[in-house]
C-alpha positions in Angstrom: 97.2 36.9 104.5 96.4 40.4 104.9 95.9 42.5 101.7 98.1 45.3 101.0 96.4 49.1 99.4 93.4 46.9 98.8 95.1 44.3 97.0 94.8 40.3 98.2 97.4 39.0 99.1 96.4 35.2 99.1 95.0 35.9 95.5 98.7 37.4 94.6 100.1 34.4 96.0 97.8 32.0 94.2 99.2 33.1 91.2 102.5 31.5 91.7 101.4 29.0 93.5 98.7 27.6 90.9 101.2 27.8 88.1 103.6 25.8 89.8 101.0 23.3 90.6 99.4 23.0 87.7 103.0 22.7 85.6 104.2 20.0 88.2 100.6 18.1 88.1 100.5 17.7 84.4 104.9 17.1 83.9 104.5 13.5 84.4 101.5 13.6 81.5 103.5 15.6 78.8 102.9 14.2 75.4 102.0 10.8 77.1 98.9 9.4 78.2 97.0 11.7 79.9 95.2 10.6 83.2 91.2 9.5 83.0 90.5 10.6 86.1 92.1 12.8 89.5 96.1 13.8 88.0 99.1 13.5 90.4 102.4 14.9 90.9 104.3 11.5 89.6 107.2 13.2 88.3 108.5 11.7 85.4 108.0 13.6 81.8 110.2 14.6 79.1 112.4 16.1 82.1 112.4 13.5 84.1 111.3 15.3 86.8 111.0 14.3 90.7 107.6 14.2 92.2 105.9 18.1 92.4 109.5 19.5 91.0 108.2 22.2 88.5 109.2 22.4 84.8 110.4 25.4 82.6 107.2 26.7 83.0 107.4 27.5 86.5 111.3 28.1 86.1 110.7 31.2 83.2 108.2 32.5 85.1 110.6 33.1 88.2 113.2 34.5 85.6 110.6 37.3 85.4 109.1 37.6 88.9 112.7 37.9 90.4 112.5 40.8 88.2 109.3 42.4 89.1 109.5 41.5 93.0 112.7 43.8 92.9 110.2 46.2 92.2 111.9 46.8 88.4 109.6 45.4 85.1 112.9 45.5 82.5 112.2 43.7 79.9 115.6 44.3 78.9 116.5 42.5 82.5 113.9 40.1 82.0 115.3 39.0 78.7 119.1 38.9 80.8 117.8 37.0 83.2 115.6 34.6 80.4 119.5 34.2 78.7 121.1 33.1 82.8 118.8 30.3 82.7 119.4 28.8 79.7 122.9 28.7 80.4 122.3 27.0 83.2 121.2 24.0 81.8 117.3 23.8 82.2 116.7 19.6 81.2 113.9 21.0 79.3 113.2 23.8 76.9 110.3 24.8 74.3 111.6 25.0 70.6 111.0 28.4 70.1 112.2 29.6 73.0 115.7 27.5 72.5 115.7 29.2 69.1 115.5 32.6 70.5 118.1 32.3 73.4 120.4 29.8 72.0 121.1 32.8 69.1 121.1 35.3 71.7 123.2 33.8 73.5 125.7 33.5 70.3 125.4 37.3 70.2 122.1 39.6 69.2 120.0 41.5 71.0 117.2 38.8 72.2 113.8 40.4 71.1 115.4 41.2 67.9 116.5 37.5 67.4 112.8 36.8 67.9 111.3 39.4 65.5 113.7 37.9 62.5 112.5 34.1 63.4 109.0 35.1 63.1 110.0 37.0 59.9 111.5 34.0 58.5 108.7 31.7 59.9 105.8 33.7 59.9 103.5 30.6 60.1 105.4 28.9 62.8 106.0 31.4 65.6 103.2 31.4 67.7 103.9 29.0 70.3 102.8 28.5 73.7 106.2 29.6 75.5 105.4 32.9 76.6 101.6 32.2 77.8 102.8 29.8 80.2 105.3 32.1 82.0 103.3 35.3 81.9 101.3 35.9 85.0 103.8 37.5 87.1 103.5 40.4 84.6 99.7 40.8 85.5 100.9 40.9 89.6 103.7 43.6 88.6 100.9 46.3 87.0 98.0 45.0 88.6 95.1 48.1 88.1 96.8 49.7 85.1 95.5 47.6 82.0 97.7 49.4 80.2 101.0 49.0 81.8 99.7 44.7 82.0 99.0 45.1 78.2 102.3 46.7 77.3 104.5 44.3 79.4 103.1 41.5 78.5 103.5 42.2 75.0 107.2 43.2 75.2 107.9 40.2 77.4 106.5 38.0 75.4 108.4 39.4 72.0 111.5 38.5 73.7 111.1 35.0 72.4 107.8 35.0 70.6 107.2 37.8 67.8 104.2 36.7 66.5 101.4 39.0 67.4 99.5 36.1 68.3 101.4 35.4 71.5 101.7 38.7 72.8 97.8 39.1 72.4 97.1 35.8 74.6 99.6 37.3 77.2 97.9 40.5 77.3 94.1 38.9 77.5 95.6 36.2 80.1 97.1 39.1 82.2 93.9 40.8 82.2 92.1 38.0 83.0 94.5 37.5 86.4 94.0 41.3 86.8 90.3 41.2 87.3 90.7 37.8 89.4 92.5 38.7 91.8 90.9 42.5 92.3 87.2 41.2 91.5 87.1 37.7 92.0 85.6 37.1 88.8 87.4 34.1 86.3 86.0 36.1 83.3 88.2 38.8 83.3 89.7 38.2 80.0 87.1 39.3 78.1 87.9 42.9 79.6 90.9 42.6 77.8 89.3 42.5 74.2 89.1 46.0 73.8 93.1 46.7 74.7 94.0 44.6 71.3 94.2 46.3 68.0 90.3 46.8 66.7 91.2 44.1 63.2 92.0 41.7 65.6 89.0 41.9 68.1 86.7 40.1 66.6 89.2 36.5 66.0 90.0 36.6 70.1 86.2 37.0 70.1 85.0 34.2 68.1 87.9 32.0 70.1 86.7 33.2 73.5 83.2 31.5 72.4 84.3 28.5 70.7 86.0 28.2 74.6 82.0 28.8 75.8 80.5 26.1 73.6 83.3 23.7 74.7 84.1 21.0 75.3 87.9 20.9 76.6 88.8 18.1 74.9 88.9 19.8 71.5 91.4 22.4 72.4 94.1 19.2 72.6 96.7 20.1 69.6 97.6 22.8 72.2 101.5 23.6 71.5 100.0 26.4 69.5 99.4 29.6 72.1 95.5 30.5 70.7 95.0 26.9 71.5 97.0 26.5 74.5 94.4 29.6 75.8 91.8 27.9 74.9 92.5 25.0 76.6 93.2 26.3 79.7 89.9 28.4 79.7 87.9 25.6 78.4 89.1 23.3 81.4 88.1 26.6 83.9 85.3 27.8 82.5 84.0 24.3 82.2 84.2 22.6 85.5 81.6 23.3 87.5 82.4 24.8 90.8 81.1 22.7 94.4 78.7 24.0 96.5 80.6 22.4 99.9 84.4 24.4 99.3 84.0 26.0 97.3 87.6 27.0 95.8 88.1 22.7 95.3 87.1 24.2 92.0 90.9 24.9 91.6 92.1 21.5 92.1 89.2 20.1 89.9 90.0 22.4 87.0 93.6 21.5 86.9 92.8 17.9 87.1 90.4 18.7 84.1 93.3 20.5 82.0 95.6 17.8 82.6 93.1 15.5 81.1 93.1 17.8 78.0 96.3 16.2 77.0 99.3 16.6 74.9 101.2 19.5 76.2 99.6 18.5 79.8 102.3 20.7 81.9 102.1 24.1 79.9 98.0 24.0 79.8 98.1 23.1 83.4 100.5 26.0 84.7 98.2 28.7 82.5 95.3 27.1 84.1 97.1 27.1 87.5 97.7 31.2 87.2 94.4 32.3 86.6 93.1 29.9 89.1 95.2 30.7 91.9 94.4 34.3 90.9 90.8 33.7 92.0 90.9 31.1 94.9 94.1 32.3 96.6 97.1 30.0 98.1 94.8 28.9 100.7 93.2 26.9 98.3 96.7 25.1 96.8 96.0 21.9 98.8 98.7 21.5 101.4 99.9 18.1 99.9 100.6 19.8 96.8 103.0 22.6 98.1 104.4 20.5 100.7 106.6 18.6 97.9 107.0 22.0 94.7 110.1 22.4 94.8 113.0 23.6 91.9 115.9 22.2 90.6 118.9 23.1 92.3 121.6 24.8 90.6 119.3 25.7 87.6 119.6 29.6 87.0 122.5 29.4 90.4 119.3 28.7 92.4 119.0 27.1 95.6 116.1 24.3 95.9 113.5 27.2 95.3 110.0 25.5 97.3 106.5 26.6 97.5 107.4 29.4 100.1 109.6 31.1 97.5 106.8 31.2 95.0 105.0 33.6 97.6 107.5 35.6 98.9 107.7 36.2 94.4 104.2 36.8 94.3 103.4 39.4 96.8 106.6 41.4 96.6 106.0 41.6 93.2 101.9 42.9 93.9 103.5 45.1 96.7 106.1 46.9 94.0 109.5 45.7 96.0 108.1 46.2 99.3 107.9 44.3 102.4 105.6 44.8 105.0 106.3 46.7 108.4 107.4 43.2 109.8 110.0 42.8 106.6 107.5 39.9 105.3 107.9 38.2 103.2 111.8 39.1 102.7 113.5 39.2 106.1 115.6 36.3 107.1 114.0 36.0 110.3 110.8 37.8 112.1 111.5 36.8 116.1 112.4 40.2 116.2 109.6 41.7 115.8 107.4 38.8 117.5 109.2 39.3 120.8 108.5 43.4 120.3 105.3 42.4 119.9 103.8 39.5 121.3 106.9 38.6 123.9 106.4 35.1 125.6 108.0 32.7 126.1 108.7 28.6 124.1 105.2 26.6 124.4 105.6 23.2 122.8 102.4 21.0 124.0 102.5 17.1 122.9 98.5 16.5 121.4 97.2 14.0 125.0 95.3 11.7 121.7 98.5 11.9 119.9 101.8 12.5 120.9 103.4 12.6 117.4 101.9 16.2 116.8 102.5 18.8 119.0 100.9 22.3 119.5 103.4 25.6 119.8 103.5 29.0 119.6 106.3 30.7 117.5 108.9 30.9 119.9 108.5 26.9 121.0 109.3 26.4 117.3 113.2 27.5 117.9 113.5 24.6 120.3 111.2 21.9 118.9 111.8 19.3 115.9 109.6 17.4 113.7 109.4 15.8 110.1 106.5 18.3 109.4 106.3 21.9 110.5 103.1 23.6 109.2 103.4 26.9 110.0 100.0 29.1 110.6 101.7 32.8 110.9 104.2 34.5 108.6 107.7 33.1 109.2 111.3 34.7 108.4 113.2 33.5 104.6 115.8 31.4 106.9 113.8 31.3 110.3 114.0 27.6 111.2 116.6 24.9 110.4 116.1 22.6 107.8 118.3 20.2 109.8 115.1 19.8 112.9 112.4 20.8 110.4 113.0 19.2 106.8 109.6 19.8 105.6 107.9 22.7 106.4 104.2 24.2 104.9 102.7 27.6 105.8 99.2 28.0 105.4 97.7 31.1 104.9 95.4 31.7 108.2 94.2 34.6 109.7 92.6 35.1 113.6 90.0 37.0 112.3 86.3 36.9 113.0 85.2 38.4 109.7 84.5 35.7 106.6 85.9 37.6 104.1 89.4 37.9 105.7 89.4 33.5 105.2 87.5 32.9 102.5 88.7 29.5 102.1 88.3 28.8 105.5 86.5 25.3 106.0 89.0 23.9 103.2 92.1 24.7 105.2 90.9 23.2 108.2 89.7 20.1 106.1 92.8 20.0 103.8 95.2 20.7 107.0 93.0 17.9 108.9 93.5 14.9 106.4 97.1 16.1 105.7 98.0 15.4 109.3 96.5 12.0 108.6 98.4 11.5 106.1 101.4 12.2 108.0 101.2 10.9 111.1 99.9 7.4 108.9 103.2 7.4 107.3 105.1 7.9 110.7 105.7 11.3 110.1 105.7 13.8 114.0 104.2 16.8 112.9 104.5 20.0 114.1 102.1 22.8 113.8 102.5 26.6 115.4 100.4 30.3 114.8 102.2 33.2 117.1 101.0 32.7 120.4 99.0 29.2 120.0 96.2 31.2 121.2 93.5 30.3 118.1 95.4 29.3 115.1 96.9 26.3 116.5 93.9 24.8 118.7 91.7 25.1 115.7 93.8 23.1 113.7 94.6 20.7 116.4 91.5 20.5 116.6 90.2 19.5 112.8 92.9 17.0 113.6 91.0 15.3 115.9 87.5 15.5 115.0 89.6 14.1 112.0 91.3 11.6 113.3 88.9 10.5 116.3 85.7 10.9 114.5 84.7 14.3 117.1 81.8 17.2 116.4 84.3 19.7 115.5 83.6 22.0 118.6 84.0 19.3 120.8 87.5 18.9 119.2 88.3 22.7 119.9 87.4 22.1 124.0 89.7 19.2 124.4 92.6 21.1 122.4 91.9 24.3 124.2 91.6 22.3 127.5 95.0 21.4 126.7 96.9 24.7 126.1 97.1 27.1 128.7 96.8 30.4 125.8 94.0 28.5 123.9 91.0 31.0 122.9 88.4 30.4 120.8 88.0 32.7 117.6 84.1 32.4 117.0 84.9 32.1 113.3 87.2 29.2 113.6 84.7 27.6 116.1 81.7 27.3 113.6 83.7 26.3 110.4 84.6 23.4 112.5 81.5 22.8 113.4 80.2 23.1 109.2 82.9 20.6 108.4 82.5 18.3 111.2 79.0 18.9 112.6 78.1 16.1 114.3 81.0 13.2 114.4 82.4 11.0 111.6 79.1 9.6 110.5 77.4 13.1 109.7 80.3 14.3 107.7 80.6 11.3 105.6 76.7 11.5 104.8 77.7 15.1 104.1 80.5 14.2 101.5 83.0 15.9 103.7 84.8 13.0 104.4 
């Protein structure tokens, strides 16, 4: 994904993808036994979720993002979306959110209802339910601290009127803003100056507790402050790997779930900041391929990871699509035909005919169990009957390493994913616009992983099979780094 007015859209998309990934990862462990090692998207939990299904944390974040994706940020409209969501009968609703929405449904203005609940119960109105959904607010106010703080506190107060909840949301959204714009995971410190003077010392002490750790001390995380601390501790106390640093996103999400108790909410909060830092391209294909919502909730179709990307990018762009109409257009084929006219091209990989490589025009005449799109696609461009499982990955045909900061991870992750899909008996179709550089590079990554070839040898092998193939030197270098000398060398480097 490219930048828009200096904003990294991959990081913007990562906010919603990371939130949903953490949510779905933690859903099966909520108030149960946390994993001792890596968590899995196993489903189950309090809502009897399907594997990969997100919960009320993401559902409510979507309510906010659908308002901001349209270019608006009216808290009253967001409140109406919350009420529509509640009327649709979600499987799980937090106690404090339920109390506010149930009373507002029966009459009364939502924020007024929440304020009344706080006045009646001042010691039990600071749950984590507004913090878990707050991240889209940062997308709507990127670069404008005062607007972020205003929106965060106002939207929080729709259901959670305790100032602690609003302040936690404000701090977190400032942190998300800084992660997107500056690539730091410590941006929450910048939010302290925007809090009331008499509260800054309290939050500074809470941040110092996070720094002292360990994450496990924050296991009573139904309280908004402890949930905030748990999420931040999972991030700050998880080392960033030297090889493929963006794997920090996965490692810190596993750490968040291991804290226990409200695992889906803590991991959702954690994921929103991690996604803002590392980008959507750091969310593994295995996760994004199964992430989904529940049909009928809030009157929607079954949303997937592609919809989360659309909502996040449109929110960051204040409701505007790019010159091609992405990410809101139904079909980008006319755009591609104008700029890169061509005929359909589909080539089965000689070493494994179950993997096909194509250009964007070939996708419409091909079918596969799994379709990996390496270019932007319209919302309804692929027929679900011929392309039932779709994965869209961020990969730009650029030489500048800054344009693809997670390049080696993307190649490695896609290669392992294609191996897994093929081992499951699924056919896989990989495509970009012209099948020139991105598609052969991913085909080579699969070949290197499957056959144990050096990355550059695998790229030469695949390029010889595609008439339009060209070599992007940055892609060739990345493939050579991940698979430098075939399977034996890669295994010694800890990459396989």
